[in-house]
Backbone as a printed PyTorch tensor [residue, N CA C, xyz], in Angstrom:
tensor([[[179.2030,  39.5550,  84.7080],
         [179.2940,  38.1540,  85.3830],
         [180.3070,  37.9160,  86.0960]],

        [[179.8890,  37.3040,  86.9050],
         [180.9210,  36.8350,  87.3520],
         [180.9430,  34.8980,  87.4900]],

        [[180.5710,  34.2980,  86.9160],
         [180.6950,  32.8830,  86.7710],
         [182.2640,  32.6330,  86.0880]],

        [[183.3440,  32.1170,  86.8130],
         [184.2020,  31.7770,  85.5190],
         [184.5070,  31.3760,  84.2840]],

        [[185.5520,  31.7390,  83.6630],
         [184.8350,  30.9510,  82.5550],
         [184.5000,  29.9640,  81.7850]],

        [[185.6870,  28.9020,  82.6030],
         [185.8400,  27.8340,  82.4590],
         [184.2880,  26.8830,  82.3620]],

        [[183.6090,  27.5300,  84.0340],
         [182.2690,  27.2000,  84.3230],
         [181.5540,  27.3030,  83.0170]],

        [[181.2180,  28.9550,  82.4530],
         [180.3850,  29.1560,  80.9430],
         [180.4400,  28.6980,  80.2990]],

        [[181.4940,  28.1140,  79.7370],
         [182.0990,  27.7000,  78.5140],
         [181.1190,  25.9260,  78.7240]],

        [[181.9750,  25.2130,  79.6160],
         [180.4810,  24.2250,  80.3270],
         [178.8120,  24.1060,  79.4900]],

        [[177.9200,  25.2580,  79.8040],
         [177.5250,  25.8160,  80.5420],
         [176.9540,  25.5460,  78.8130]],

        [[177.4540,  26.6100,  78.4000],
         [177.0570,  27.4020,  76.8780],
         [178.1760,  26.0330,  75.9330]],

        [[178.6400,  25.4600,  76.5770],
         [178.1540,  23.0400,  75.2400],
         [177.5090,  22.8970,  75.0520]],

        [[177.2080,  22.8470,  76.7590],
         [175.6540,  21.4550,  76.7730],
         [174.8410,  22.1540,  76.7230]],

        [[174.6190,  23.3430,  76.4370],
         [172.5040,  23.7830,  76.3720],
         [172.9630,  23.9570,  74.3410]],

        [[173.6670,  24.2910,  73.6710],
         [174.2350,  24.3830,  72.5970],
         [174.2520,  22.9490,  72.3450]],

        [[174.7820,  21.8020,  72.1060],
         [174.5270,  20.0090,  72.4360],
         [172.5290,  20.4250,  71.7620]],

        [[172.1280,  20.5980,  73.2310],
         [170.7310,  21.1710,  73.1600],
         [170.1070,  21.5060,  72.0420]],

        [[170.0470,  21.8840,  71.6310],
         [169.8380,  22.9640,  70.8760],
         [170.8700,  21.6460,  69.8880]],

        [[171.3360,  21.5760,  68.7900],
         [171.7770,  20.3690,  68.3790],
         [170.5430,  18.9930,  68.6080]],

        [[170.1070,  19.1070,  69.4850],
         [168.7310,  18.1740,  69.8710],
         [168.0040,  18.5780,  69.1840]],

        [[167.6660,  19.1410,  70.0130],
         [166.6190,  19.3330,  69.7520],
         [165.8550,  20.8680,  69.4460]],

        [[165.5520,  21.5060,  68.8810],
         [165.0720,  23.2510,  67.9380],
         [164.7730,  23.9670,  68.9930]],

        [[165.4960,  24.5930,  69.4160],
         [165.7910,  25.8770,  70.2560],
         [164.5290,  26.4770,  69.8760]],

        [[165.1680,  27.4020,  68.8780],
         [164.6720,  28.2670,  68.0810],
         [162.8680,  28.0490,  67.9560]],

        [[162.3110,  26.3060,  67.8630],
         [161.1800,  26.5530,  67.6020],
         [160.1950,  26.0740,  69.2000]],

        [[160.8370,  25.7980,  69.9410],
         [160.7650,  25.3620,  71.1930],
         [160.2270,  26.6680,  71.7050]],

        [[161.8240,  27.7250,  71.3430],
         [161.2420,  29.0110,  72.0990],
         [160.1810,  30.0690,  72.2400]],

        [[159.0280,  29.7210,  70.6260],
         [157.9050,  29.7990,  69.2250],
         [156.9420,  29.5300,  70.4450]],

        [[157.4100,  28.0390,  71.1080],
         [156.2920,  27.2680,  71.5280],
         [156.0890,  27.8270,  73.6470]],

        [[156.8070,  28.4300,  74.2290],
         [157.1080,  28.5020,  75.3840],
         [156.3890,  29.9220,  75.0020]],

        [[156.5810,  30.8350,  74.3090],
         [155.8610,  31.7810,  74.2770],
         [154.5060,  32.1080,  74.2030]],

        [[153.7170,  31.6400,  73.1730],
         [152.5270,  31.4800,  72.9680],
         [151.9540,  30.5870,  73.7970]],

        [[152.7880,  30.5330,  74.8970],
         [151.6770,  29.6520,  75.5920],
         [152.0820,  30.6300,  77.3210]],

        [[152.5970,  31.2060,  76.6720],
         [152.7390,  32.3250,  77.6450],
         [153.4490,  31.9480,  78.8380]],

        [[154.6710,  31.2790,  78.9010],
         [155.6100,  31.1900,  80.0450],
         [156.1930,  31.9570,  80.1270]],

        [[157.2570,  31.8670,  80.2310],
         [157.9710,  34.1580,  80.9750],
         [159.6060,  32.7670,  80.8250]],

        [[160.5420,  33.8800,  79.6720],
         [161.5530,  33.7390,  79.1480],
         [162.9740,  32.8610,  80.0390]],

        [[162.6450,  32.9230,  81.1280],
         [163.3900,  32.6380,  81.8870],
         [162.9480,  31.0650,  83.2440]],

        [[161.3880,  30.7760,  82.6870],
         [161.2720,  29.3340,  82.9040],
         [162.0530,  28.7580,  81.7680]],

        [[161.8580,  29.2450,  80.5470],
         [163.0120,  28.4430,  79.2960],
         [163.4080,  28.7480,  79.9470]],

        [[164.6020,  29.0430,  80.2420],
         [165.7760,  29.1080,  79.9110],
         [166.3800,  28.1910,  81.1470]],

        [[165.8900,  28.1170,  82.2950],
         [165.7780,  27.0020,  83.3560],
         [165.8560,  25.1990,  82.7430]],

        [[164.3990,  25.4410,  82.4790],
         [164.2890,  24.2030,  81.2050],
         [165.3850,  23.4470,  81.2360]],

        [[166.0090,  24.5110,  79.7680],
         [166.6750,  23.4760,  79.0030],
         [168.1730,  23.2940,  79.6730]],

        [[168.5030,  23.9410,  81.7320],
         [169.5530,  23.9300,  81.8570],
         [168.7490,  22.2100,  81.6370]],

        [[167.5130,  22.1540,  82.6630],
         [167.3980,  20.8080,  82.6620],
         [167.4150,  19.9410,  82.0490]],

        [[167.1790,  19.4950,  80.6790],
         [167.4320,  19.0160,  79.6670],
         [168.4690,  18.9370,  79.4700]],

        [[169.8270,  19.9170,  79.9390],
         [170.7870,  19.6260,  79.0980],
         [171.4650,  18.6910,  80.6430]],

        [[170.8870,  18.2440,  81.3830],
         [171.7750,  17.1590,  81.7730],
         [172.2760,  17.9400,  82.9870]],

        [[172.6330,  19.8270,  83.2430],
         [173.2300,  20.2270,  83.8220],
         [172.7640,  20.2250,  85.7690]],

        [[171.9090,  20.1450,  86.3770],
         [171.4150,  20.2430,  87.7140],
         [172.0420,  19.4670,  88.3090]],

        [[172.6210,  18.7250,  88.1890],
         [174.4680,  18.1380,  89.5420],
         [175.3830,  18.0790,  89.2880]],

        [[175.5380,  19.3110,  87.9150],
         [176.9600,  19.9120,  87.9280],
         [176.6790,  21.2380,  88.2080]],

        [[176.2110,  21.8770,  87.7650],
         [175.2940,  22.6250,  89.0360],
         [175.7890,  23.0170,  90.7050]],

        [[175.0370,  22.0270,  91.1040],
         [175.5110,  21.8410,  92.1970],
         [176.4620,  21.5440,  93.0810]],

        [[177.5310,  21.0310,  91.6930],
         [178.6560,  20.5690,  92.4050],
         [180.2740,  20.8600,  92.0110]],

        [[179.2870,  21.6310,  90.6560],
         [180.4500,  23.4020,  90.4220],
         [179.5140,  24.3550,  90.5520]],

        [[179.2310,  24.9970,  91.2300],
         [178.3430,  26.0840,  90.5360],
         [178.4130,  27.4470,  92.6500]],

        [[177.2260,  26.1110,  92.2240],
         [176.2920,  26.9890,  94.4390],
         [177.7140,  26.1550,  95.2160]],

        [[178.4890,  25.3070,  94.9980],
         [180.2380,  25.5350,  95.7190],
         [181.0700,  26.2940,  95.5630]],

        [[180.9850,  27.3760,  94.2850],
         [181.6910,  27.9850,  94.3400],
         [180.5640,  29.9980,  95.0180]],

        [[180.0050,  29.3780,  95.3310],
         [179.1620,  30.8890,  96.6590],
         [178.1710,  31.2740,  94.6980]],

        [[178.1990,  30.5660,  93.7920],
         [176.7620,  31.4960,  93.0830],
         [175.6730,  31.4110,  93.0900]],

        [[175.1360,  32.1240,  93.2740],
         [173.3870,  30.8860,  93.3600],
         [172.6170,  31.3930,  92.1620]],

        [[171.3720,  31.3520,  92.2250],
         [170.8250,  31.0950,  91.0470],
         [170.6180,  32.3710,  89.7670]],

        [[170.9990,  33.6870,  91.0970],
         [170.5610,  34.8170,  89.9160],
         [172.3630,  34.5750,  89.2170]],

        [[173.3140,  34.1070,  89.0170],
         [175.0590,  34.1670,  89.1010],
         [174.2160,  32.8950,  87.3870]],

        [[173.6400,  32.0400,  87.7690],
         [173.3810,  30.9300,  86.3990],
         [172.5050,  31.7780,  85.5470]],

        [[171.6600,  31.9950,  86.1490],
         [170.5840,  32.8160,  85.2020],
         [171.2700,  33.9570,  84.4710]],

        [[172.4060,  35.3860,  84.9800],
         [173.1000,  35.9480,  83.8530],
         [174.4800,  35.3790,  82.6100]],

        [[174.5240,  33.9290,  83.3970],
         [175.3320,  33.1120,  82.0710],
         [173.5730,  32.9250,  81.2840]],

        [[173.2030,  32.4500,  81.8420],
         [171.7070,  31.4780,  80.9210],
         [171.4220,  32.3880,  79.5570]],

        [[171.3440,  33.5670,  79.9610],
         [170.9700,  34.7210,  79.1380],
         [171.8560,  35.2230,  77.9310]],

        [[173.1030,  34.7920,  78.6980],
         [174.0580,  34.6500,  77.2880],
         [174.3830,  34.1150,  76.6650]],

        [[173.9100,  33.0020,  77.5040],
         [174.1550,  31.3470,  76.3840],
         [173.1340,  31.9950,  75.3830]],

        [[171.9670,  32.1920,  76.0890],
         [170.3190,  32.3880,  74.8990],
         [170.9630,  33.4680,  73.3770]],

        [[171.4680,  34.8550,  74.1420],
         [172.2640,  35.6040,  72.8700],
         [173.2900,  35.1100,  71.8790]],

        [[173.9190,  34.3400,  72.7070],
         [174.4560,  33.3350,  71.6700],
         [174.5940,  32.7430,  70.5320]],

        [[173.1490,  31.6390,  71.1210],
         [172.5380,  30.8300,  70.5650],
         [171.3180,  32.1350,  69.5670]],

        [[171.0480,  33.5160,  69.4130],
         [170.6620,  34.3510,  68.3200],
         [169.0940,  34.0570,  69.3380]],

        [[168.5070,  33.2930,  70.0830],
         [167.0110,  33.3470,  70.6920],
         [167.3710,  34.4230,  72.1070]],

        [[166.7680,  35.3490,  71.2490],
         [166.2400,  37.0390,  71.9880],
         [165.3550,  36.9270,  72.8810]],

        [[164.5690,  35.9700,  72.7760],
         [163.4750,  36.4440,  73.2590],
         [163.4800,  35.3900,  74.7310]],

        [[164.2540,  34.7140,  74.8140],
         [164.9690,  33.9060,  76.2700],
         [165.9600,  34.2970,  76.7330]],

        [[166.6760,  34.8870,  75.8320],
         [167.3110,  36.3790,  77.2840],
         [167.1810,  37.0010,  77.6960]],

        [[165.6680,  37.5110,  78.0340],
         [164.7450,  38.4420,  78.2240],
         [164.7200,  37.9880,  80.2970]],

        [[164.9940,  39.4990,  81.1790],
         [164.3250,  39.0700,  81.7950],
         [163.0130,  39.0630,  82.4480]]])
């Protein structure tokens, strides 16, 4: 994973907080039932955690792209125990 540890931890904290506020396990099951992709779920979580501006300011500016971010998001999903959401 190319994302620096500091940025990854920020991303993980923000999405973990979102999980505390909204049960992401149940939400991921709903996405799966509706035929939405795990990638869509990951990026919706990113948006829901209010990370869009932070990503533009702190991730893209370091030369990373969506593939780098998605790799980090998949790792966050595994950390949260959301196996379905960590799939490609």
